[in-house]
C-alpha positions as CSV (number, residue, x, y, z in Angstrom):
1,M,26.4,60.0,-240.5
2,N,27.4,59.2,-237.4
3,Y,23.9,57.3,-235.5
4,I,24.3,56.5,-232.3
5,W,22.4,53.4,-231.3
6,D,20.1,53.6,-228.1
7,F,17.8,50.4,-227.0
8,S,17.3,51.9,-223.4
9,A,13.7,53.5,-224.1
10,V,13.0,50.6,-226.2
11,W,13.7,47.9,-223.0
12,R,12.0,50.8,-220.7
13,N,8.6,50.4,-223.1
14,G,8.9,46.7,-224.0
15,G,5.8,46.5,-221.7
16,M,4.2,48.1,-225.0
17,L,5.6,45.4,-227.6
18,L,4.4,42.5,-225.3
19,D,0.5,44.1,-225.2
20,G,1.3,44.2,-228.7
21,F,3.0,40.7,-229.1
22,A,-0.2,39.2,-227.2
23,N,-2.6,41.1,-229.4
24,T,-0.8,39.4,-231.8
25,A,-1.2,36.3,-230.7
26,L,-4.8,36.4,-230.0
27,L,-5.9,37.4,-233.6
28,T,-3.3,34.9,-234.7
29,A,-5.6,31.6,-232.7
30,T,-8.7,33.6,-233.6
31,C,-8.0,33.4,-237.0
32,L,-7.1,29.6,-237.4
33,V,-9.9,28.7,-234.8
34,L,-12.1,30.2,-238.2
35,A,-10.1,28.9,-240.9
36,L,-9.4,25.1,-239.9
37,P,-13.2,24.2,-239.9
38,L,-14.5,26.7,-242.7
39,G,-10.9,25.2,-245.0
40,L,-11.9,21.8,-244.6
41,L,-15.4,22.1,-246.0
42,L,-14.0,24.2,-248.2
43,A,-11.8,21.2,-249.5
44,L,-14.8,19.0,-249.3
45,M,-16.7,21.2,-251.6
46,R,-14.6,21.0,-254.2
47,L,-14.3,17.5,-253.9
48,S,-17.5,17.1,-254.2
49,N,-19.7,15.3,-256.9
50,A,-22.3,17.6,-257.0
51,R,-20.8,20.7,-259.4
52,P,-22.6,23.7,-257.9
53,L,-20.5,22.6,-254.8
54,R,-17.8,22.3,-256.2
55,F,-18.3,25.5,-258.0
56,L,-19.2,28.1,-255.0
57,G,-15.5,26.2,-253.6
58,L,-13.4,27.0,-256.3
59,A,-15.0,31.1,-256.5
60,Y,-14.5,31.6,-253.1
61,V,-10.8,29.5,-252.6
62,N,-9.9,31.5,-256.0
63,F,-11.1,35.2,-254.9
64,F,-10.5,34.9,-251.3
65,R,-6.6,33.8,-252.7
66,A,-6.1,36.8,-255.5
67,A,-7.4,39.3,-253.5
68,P,-4.8,41.4,-251.0
69,A,-5.1,41.3,-247.2
70,L,-4.8,44.4,-246.8
71,V,-8.0,45.4,-248.7
72,L,-9.8,42.6,-247.4
73,I,-8.9,44.0,-244.0
74,V,-10.6,48.0,-245.1
75,W,-13.4,46.5,-247.0
76,F,-14.7,44.6,-243.7
77,Y,-13.7,47.4,-241.5
78,F,-15.6,50.1,-243.8
79,A,-17.5,48.6,-246.1
80,F,-18.9,45.4,-244.5
81,P,-20.8,47.2,-241.1
82,V,-22.7,49.3,-244.0
83,I,-23.9,46.7,-246.0
84,I,-25.0,44.4,-242.9
85,G,-26.0,47.8,-240.5
86,V,-23.6,46.4,-237.3
87,E,-21.0,47.9,-236.2
88,M,-17.4,46.3,-236.2
89,N,-14.3,47.0,-234.1
90,A,-11.3,46.0,-235.2
91,F,-10.9,43.0,-234.1
92,E,-13.5,41.4,-235.2
93,A,-13.2,43.1,-239.0
94,S,-9.8,41.9,-238.6
95,I,-10.7,38.1,-238.0
96,L,-13.1,38.0,-240.8
97,A,-10.3,39.5,-243.7
98,I,-7.7,37.5,-242.4
99,G,-9.5,34.2,-241.6
100,L,-11.5,34.5,-244.7
101,Q,-8.7,34.4,-246.5
102,S,-6.3,32.0,-244.9
103,A,-9.5,29.5,-245.2
104,A,-8.8,29.8,-248.5
105,Y,-5.2,28.7,-248.7
106,M,-6.3,26.0,-246.1
107,A,-8.8,24.7,-248.1
108,E,-6.0,23.7,-250.8
109,V,-3.5,22.5,-248.1
110,F,-6.4,20.1,-247.0
111,R,-7.6,18.6,-250.8
112,G,-4.1,18.4,-251.5
113,G,-3.6,16.6,-248.3
114,M,-6.7,14.6,-249.5
115,Q,-6.5,14.1,-252.9
116,A,-3.1,12.4,-251.9
117,I,-4.3,9.4,-250.7
118,R,-4.0,6.5,-252.6
119,R,-7.6,5.6,-254.4
120,G,-7.4,2.3,-252.9
121,Q,-8.2,3.4,-249.8
122,W,-11.2,5.5,-250.9
123,E,-12.5,2.3,-252.5
124,A,-11.5,-0.1,-249.5
125,A,-13.2,1.3,-247.0
126,R,-16.6,1.7,-249.6
127,A,-16.0,-2.2,-249.7
128,I,-16.3,-2.8,-245.9
129,G,-19.2,-0.2,-246.5
130,L,-18.6,3.5,-244.9
131,S,-20.5,5.9,-246.5
132,S,-18.7,9.3,-247.3
133,A,-18.6,10.9,-244.2
134,D,-17.0,8.3,-242.6
135,T,-14.3,7.3,-245.4
136,I,-13.0,10.8,-244.5
137,R,-13.0,10.8,-241.2
138,F,-12.2,8.0,-240.2
139,V,-10.0,6.9,-243.3
140,I,-8.8,10.0,-245.4
141,L,-8.5,13.0,-243.1
142,P,-5.9,10.9,-240.0
143,Q,-3.5,9.5,-243.2
144,A,-4.0,13.2,-244.8
145,V,-3.5,15.3,-241.9
146,R,0.3,13.8,-240.8
147,Q,1.3,14.5,-244.2
148,M,0.3,18.1,-243.9
149,I,1.5,18.9,-240.6
150,P,4.4,20.7,-242.3
151,V,2.4,22.8,-245.0
152,F,0.2,23.9,-242.6
153,L,3.0,25.0,-240.5
154,I,3.3,27.1,-243.4
155,R,0.2,29.0,-243.5
156,F,0.5,29.5,-239.6
157,A,3.8,31.7,-240.3
158,E,2.3,33.1,-243.1
159,L,-1.0,34.0,-240.7
160,V,1.2,35.0,-238.5
161,K,2.4,37.6,-240.2
162,A,-0.6,38.5,-242.0
163,T,-1.9,39.8,-239.0
164,T,0.9,42.9,-239.2
165,L,-1.8,44.5,-241.7
166,A,-4.3,45.3,-239.3
167,G,-2.0,48.1,-238.0
168,V,-3.6,49.8,-240.5
169,I,-7.0,49.8,-239.2
170,A,-5.3,50.5,-235.3
171,Y,-5.8,47.0,-234.0
172,G,-3.2,47.2,-231.2
173,E,-1.0,44.0,-232.7
174,T,3.0,44.1,-232.7
175,V,4.0,46.5,-235.6
176,Y,1.0,48.8,-234.3
177,M,2.3,49.3,-230.9
178,A,6.0,49.8,-232.0
179,N,5.2,52.5,-234.1
180,E,3.7,53.9,-231.3
181,L,6.6,53.8,-228.9
182,S,9.3,54.7,-232.1
183,T,6.6,57.9,-231.9
184,Q,6.9,58.6,-228.2
185,T,10.3,57.7,-228.1
186,Y,11.6,58.6,-231.2
187,R,13.8,56.0,-232.0
188,P,12.5,54.5,-234.7
189,L,15.2,52.7,-235.8
190,E,15.8,50.6,-232.6
191,T,12.2,50.3,-232.4
192,F,12.4,48.1,-235.7
193,T,14.9,47.1,-235.4
194,A,13.9,44.7,-231.8
195,I,10.7,44.0,-233.9
196,A,12.6,42.8,-237.0
197,L,14.6,40.4,-234.9
198,L,11.4,38.9,-233.1
199,F,9.4,38.0,-236.1
200,F,12.7,36.5,-237.3
201,V,13.2,34.7,-234.9
202,L,9.6,33.4,-234.3
203,I,9.1,32.8,-238.2
204,F,12.4,31.1,-238.7
205,G,11.8,29.1,-235.4
206,I,8.3,27.7,-237.0
207,T,9.3,27.2,-241.0
208,S,12.0,25.4,-239.6
209,F,10.5,23.1,-237.2
210,S,8.8,22.3,-240.2
211,K,11.4,21.4,-243.0
212,L,12.7,19.4,-239.5
213,L,9.4,17.5,-239.2
214,E,8.6,17.2,-243.2
215,K,12.0,15.4,-243.3
216,R,11.5,13.0,-240.6
217,L,7.9,12.4,-241.8
218,I,9.9,11.5,-245.5
219,A,11.7,9.2,-243.5
220,G,8.8,7.7,-241.8
221,R,7.2,6.5,-244.5
């Protein structure tokens, strides 16, 4: 089969792909805004001395880490609005599904980072009269976050990839728009090759920077 590659149709309609990329960026950023504070809260629940809080935090993390992201997206789009009696568009459903799942992964990153801080740091903070909240805020988190940044970048890359699933409910993210473009131009090979290269550059750049940052942090200890 002698296939003739022709990317001209992709370049002429590049605005569609840029719109999709902008929608991907918006969804990623919004999910991150939800996942980071919720992840920190869940991590604190898992580290709490109160057994009910630990149980709730563990149950949340285990459930959302085990649930397939695609199933969550479809459920939040079709089932959740029926339960709460409120209409929900594709963007809102995607935020809930991807953001809540990302929070579960972020919780484990936060928890691991805080547990990595030497016990003496906790004891020293208590010895000078700091409350548990102040100890975490002023002593533990500043040290832990520095060590967690490379892992956060990896989770960010995973979050970007997860947003491509939002197209299943017709949210106009990058892959959804690529599919629309390929349907219009009858050039699926060229369209998805361009998208694959775009994601490769983006994800590879993030992960490479994460590894470089991790090496520098290890060297600076």
